[in-house]
C-alpha positions, -999 to 999 in steps of 0.1 A, spaced: 405 -761 -151 393 -796 -144 367 -794 -116 372 -831 -108 409 -826 -99 419 -832 -63 418 -800 -43 449 -782 -33 457 -778 4 473 -750 26 483 -751 62 490 -724 88 518 -729 113 544 -709 132 527 -676 122 529 -684 85 507 -699 58 521 -725 35 509 -741 3 495 -752 -21 501 -789 -16 484 -821 -28 468 -842 -1 496 -867 -3 522 -840 2 502 -826 32 500 -860 48 538 -865 43 545 -831 60 522 -842 89 540 -875 93 574 -856 94 560 -835 123 559 -802 104 521 -800 109 509 -802 145 474 -812 157 462 -776 164 477 -761 132 450 -750 107 444 -765 73 422 -755 43 414 -767 8 392 -755 -19 356 -763 -10 359 -756 27 342 -725 40 369 -718 66 401 -731 81 399 -762 104 422 -778 129 445 -804 115 434 -828 142 399 -827 127 411 -843 94 410 -881 101 444 -897 99 463 -865 90 484 -860 121 498 -888 142 479 -892 175 511 -889 197 518 -854 187 508 -828 213 492 -795 203 515 -765 209 498 -732 214 518 -702 201 506 -670 216 507 -648 185 484 -648 155 490 -666 123 497 -642 95 501 -646 57 537 -650 45 526 -645 9 491 -641 -5 481 -674 -21 466 -657 -51 500 -643 -61 512 -678 -70 480 -698 -76 452 -674 -83 432 -690 -55 421 -668 -26 423 -685 8 404 -673 38 423 -657 67 432 -684 93 421 -680 129 447 -675 156 465 -708 161 451 -726 192 420 -704 192 395 -732 187 408 -750 218 407 -717 239 371 -712 227 362 -747 238 379 -742 272 365 -708 281 329 -714 268 302 -688 265 323 -658 276 351 -664 252 344 -631 233 350 -611 265 383 -628 274 396 -628 238 391 -590 236 409 -585 269 438 -607 258 440 -589 225 440 -556 243 469 -567 265 489 -579 235 484 -546 217 497 -528 248 525 -553 252 515 -558 288 500 -585 311 473 -562 324 436 -558 314 406 -551 335 381 -576 349 354 -562 372 342 -597 383 377 -606 395 380 -571 412 349 -576 433 349 -614 439 387 -622 439 391 -659 449 354 -666 443 359 -656 407 389 -680 405 367 -708 419 340 -699 394 366 -702 366 379 -735 380 413 -720 389 414 -741 420 452 -739 426 452 -701 425 421 -700 447 436 -724 472 469 -705 474 452 -672 480 429 -687 508 459 -704 524 479 -672 524 450 -654 541 447 -681 568 484 -682 574 488 -644 578 458 -642 601 469 -671 622 504 -656 624 490 -622 636 469 -639 663 498 -661 675 520 -629 678 491 -614 698 486 -585 674 455 -566 685 424 -574 664 419 -537 657 454 -536 642 448 -567 621 416 -551 608 434 -519 599 460 -540 579 432 -557 560 414 -524 553 447 -512 537 456 -545 519 420 -553 507 417 -526 480 453 -532 469 447 -570 465 414 -563 447 432 -540 423 457 -568 415 429 -592 409 412 -567 385 444 -560 366 461 -594 363 432 -620 364 427 -621 327 464 -628 322 464 -655 349 433 -671 333 449 -674 299 480 -689 314 458 -714 333 438 -722 302 469 -728 280 485 -750 307 454 -771 310 450 -775 272 487 -784 268 484 -810 295 454 -826 279 459 -857 258 434 -876 238 447 -909 222 413 -915 205 414 -883 184 402 -847 182 366 -853 194 378 -868 227 404 -839 230 377 -813 226 354 -831 250 380 -832 277 389 -796 273 353 -785 276 349 -805 308 381 -790 323 371 -754 313 340 -733 315 326 -721 348 311 -737 379 288 -721 405 290 -753 425 328 -747 429 320 -712 444 296 -728 469 322 -754 478 349 -728 484 326 -706 505 315 -737 526 351 -749 530 363 -715 540 337 -711 567 344 -746 581 382 -740 580 377 -706 598 357 -723 626 383 -751 629 412 -726 629 395 -705 656 390 -736 678 426 -747 674 440 -712 681 418 -709 712 435 -739 727 469 -722 725 464 -685 728 441 -660 745 426 -640 718 439 -604 718 417 -576 731 403 -550 708 
């Protein structure tokens, strides 16, 4: 075998591994749209699979990265046809999810894998169980957090406007609180993955893969500052709501 010959390429897409191809053939496939930016490619000499977007000029910049939820698997072992053993590709889209989640990616990846094995949307998250909307703020899930806080304010305001006794409202919250915490604990990981994939899919980077990864890192991760902001905003909103309601109703007696 001529060691100076151009290396052969493989790519992983749509849950299958394809190849071998020459570099020219691979680029032709990319131009035809058969290889997407977050598909994985490999050639002899690489230690592991890499994203197609990381190969300069391989994939047209206008193509957006789809994120299939199931892992890439081998359609046919490469060594059966070429005698060349290719490494197992990572799950398609996983590099982007790693970049988005940050340091705790291992925890969330294991929970998502557990849910997929059980063919269900549930897996447990203690932080979400205890902290609820504060966990959402920490994970930069601002829309989810705002919706939950808004629902809480609306239901409380409605109860006061209907002159429901405060003791009754408190009993409702004592019942609803544990149930809501359970829902947070069971479904938060699923919601977080949906949030991450939506953010990644909506991220574009005309200047290439490095800019794409940088933008995804900024949008993801965690933020203690967001938690402090939500706590402060909630306290201020509570005081404002109390002052407004006091102008229209007499607070119910205990």
